[in-house]
C-alpha positions in Angstrom: -40.5 -114.8 -23.8 -42.4 -118.1 -24.1 -45.2 -119.3 -26.3 -48.7 -120.7 -26.1 -49.0 -122.6 -29.4 -48.6 -119.8 -31.9 -49.3 -117.1 -29.3 -46.2 -115.5 -27.7 -46.5 -114.8 -24.0 -44.3 -112.9 -21.5 -44.4 -111.6 -18.0 -47.0 -108.9 -17.4 -44.5 -107.1 -15.1 -42.0 -107.0 -18.0 -44.6 -105.7 -20.6 -46.6 -103.2 -18.7 -43.9 -100.5 -18.7 -43.8 -100.5 -22.5 -47.6 -99.9 -22.9 -49.0 -96.4 -23.2 -50.3 -95.2 -19.8 -53.3 -93.2 -21.2 -55.1 -92.4 -24.3 -56.8 -94.5 -27.0 -54.5 -97.2 -28.3 -55.0 -100.6 -30.0 -52.9 -103.1 -28.0 -52.6 -106.4 -29.9 -50.4 -109.3 -30.8 -49.7 -109.1 -34.6 -47.2 -109.8 -37.3 -47.0 -108.8 -40.9 -49.9 -110.9 -42.0 -52.2 -111.5 -39.0 -53.7 -110.1 -35.8 -54.9 -111.9 -32.7 -58.3 -111.1 -31.2 -60.1 -112.6 -28.3 -63.6 -113.8 -27.7 -65.3 -115.8 -24.9 -68.2 -118.2 -25.5 -70.1 -121.1 -24.0 -68.5 -124.5 -24.5 -70.7 -125.5 -27.4 -69.7 -122.5 -29.6 -66.1 -122.8 -28.6 -65.8 -126.5 -29.4 -67.4 -126.0 -32.8 -65.1 -123.1 -33.6 -61.9 -125.0 -32.7 -63.0 -128.2 -34.5 -64.1 -126.4 -37.7 -61.6 -123.5 -37.5 -64.5 -121.2 -38.3 -67.6 -119.9 -36.4 -71.0 -121.5 -36.8 -73.1 -124.3 -35.5 -76.5 -124.3 -33.9 -75.7 -121.9 -31.0 -73.7 -119.3 -32.9 -76.0 -116.6 -34.2 -75.1 -114.6 -37.4 -78.0 -112.3 -36.7 -76.6 -111.0 -33.4 -73.6 -108.7 -32.9 -70.4 -110.4 -31.9 -67.7 -108.5 -30.0 -64.0 -108.9 -30.5 -61.1 -107.5 -28.4 -57.5 -107.2 -29.3 -56.4 -106.8 -25.7 -56.1 -110.0 -23.6 -56.5 -108.3 -20.2 -59.6 -106.4 -21.4 -61.0 -109.7 -22.4 -60.2 -111.2 -18.9 -61.9 -108.3 -17.2 -65.0 -108.8 -19.2 -65.2 -112.6 -18.8 -63.9 -112.7 -15.2 -60.9 -114.9 -16.2 -63.4 -117.3 -17.9 -65.7 -117.6 -14.9 -68.9 -115.9 -16.2 -71.9 -117.7 -17.6 -71.6 -118.3 -21.4 -68.0 -117.0 -21.3 -66.3 -120.0 -19.8 -64.2 -120.7 -22.8 -61.7 -118.1 -24.2 -60.6 -118.3 -27.8 -57.6 -116.6 -29.4 -58.6 -116.0 -33.0 -55.9 -115.1 -35.4 -57.3 -113.2 -38.4 -55.8 -111.6 -41.5 -54.5 -108.1 -41.2 -56.5 -107.2 -44.3 -59.6 -108.4 -42.5 -58.8 -106.4 -39.4 -58.2 -103.4 -41.6 -61.6 -103.8 -43.1 -63.2 -104.0 -39.6 -61.5 -100.8 -38.6 -62.4 -99.1 -41.9 -66.1 -99.7 -41.0 -65.9 -98.5 -37.4 -66.6 -94.9 -36.3 -66.7 -93.0 -33.1 -70.1 -91.5 -32.2 -68.7 -88.1 -32.9 -67.5 -89.0 -36.4 -70.7 -90.8 -37.2 -72.7 -87.6 -36.3 -70.4 -85.3 -38.2 -70.8 -87.4 -41.4 -74.5 -88.0 -40.9 -74.1 -91.8 -41.0 -77.2 -93.8 -40.1 -76.7 -96.1 -37.2 -78.6 -98.8 -39.0 -76.0 -98.8 -41.8 -73.1 -99.3 -39.5 -71.6 -102.8 -39.7 -69.0 -102.4 -36.8 -69.8 -100.8 -33.5 -66.8 -99.2 -31.8 -66.3 -98.7 -28.1 -63.4 -97.3 -26.2 -63.6 -98.3 -22.6 -61.2 -98.0 -19.7 -58.6 -100.7 -19.8 -58.0 -102.7 -16.6 -55.2 -104.3 -14.7 -55.2 -108.1 -14.1 -56.8 -107.4 -10.7 -59.5 -105.2 -12.3 -58.2 -101.8 -11.3 -59.2 -99.2 -13.9 -56.4 -97.7 -16.1 -56.3 -94.3 -17.8 -55.6 -96.0 -21.1 -58.6 -96.9 -23.2 -59.1 -100.3 -24.8 -60.9 -101.0 -28.0 -63.7 -103.4 -28.6 -65.4 -103.9 -31.9 -69.0 -105.3 -32.4 -69.4 -107.0 -35.7 -72.7 -107.7 -37.5 -74.2 -108.7 -40.8 -71.7 -109.1 -43.7 -68.6 -108.1 -41.7 -69.5 -110.7 -39.1 -69.9 -113.4 -41.8 -66.6 -112.5 -43.3 -64.8 -112.5 -39.9 -66.3 -115.8 -38.9 -65.8 -117.7 -42.1 -63.3 -116.0 -44.3 -60.7 -114.1 -42.3 -59.9 -116.7 -39.7 -56.4 -118.1 -40.0 -56.4 -120.1 -36.7 -58.6 -120.5 -33.6 -57.1 -121.7 -30.4 -58.9 -122.5 -27.1 -56.7 -120.9 -24.5 -59.0 -121.5 -21.5 -56.5 -123.7 -19.7 -53.9 -121.0 -19.9 -56.4 -118.5 -18.6 -57.2 -120.6 -15.6 -53.5 -121.4 -14.9 -52.6 -117.7 -15.0 -55.6 -116.7 -12.9 -54.4 -119.2 -10.2 -50.9 -117.8 -10.5 -52.2 -114.3 -10.1 -54.1 -115.2 -6.9 -51.3 -117.3 -5.4 -48.1 -115.3 -6.4 -49.3 -111.9 -7.6 -48.5 -109.8 -10.6 -44.8 -110.5 -10.8 -45.3 -114.1 -11.9 -48.2 -113.5 -14.2 -47.8 -114.3 -17.9 -50.0 -112.7 -20.6 -49.8 -112.7 -24.4 -47.3 -110.3 -25.8 -48.9 -107.1 -27.0 -47.7 -103.8 -28.5 -49.4 -100.8 -30.1 -51.0 -101.7 -33.4 -50.1 -99.1 -36.1 -53.0 -97.7 -38.1 -51.2 -96.0 -41.0 -54.4 -94.9 -42.8 -55.0 -91.4 -41.5 -58.7 -91.5 -42.4 -59.3 -94.6 -40.4 -57.2 -93.3 -37.5 -59.4 -90.2 -37.5 -62.7 -91.9 -37.8 -62.0 -94.3 -34.9 -60.6 -91.6 -32.7 -57.2 -93.2 -32.3 -54.6 -91.4 -30.1 -51.9 -89.7 -32.2 -48.5 -91.3 -32.0 -45.5 -89.2 -31.1 
């Protein structure tokens, strides 16, 4: 196992066998106090975030929903390994576990929302479970979580819950080159494992797969 600053990384080939093959799971890098989430932005937003260790500046909008992903490879699929317009810079954002707990506590599947008659306008976190993907974009049976934050939850995430923001774009480019030149066996990605949601109510409302 190696490290990228405070982010632990290891071979993809070594890790993939330990990940669930199907179902809804939160794959993440975390410790007792923090969780790492990933976002991709244009250079101006990324530079402000790294410099100030919070989100803001003239190009970051607190009135728009901002999406976070706990799964590095899901982030790579969505940003094309930092190649897409306005997603050229990838940030690893370490936030407090308490903050992440609050995000999950405010997220609901569509089915749960309807069953509880929750008004969409009142929801502060939009939850999506989408097919996870391999480093080369093949679709997996496993589902990956992404969370859209808005209003007060977004403000707290962006300014209060951040512990550290690292620009990992160089690592992303290096590993994408490795992937193209040497294949999956040489690829390093951040270490991830299944994040435990111990609150049964939260687990039920976000539709999390039951652990054995």
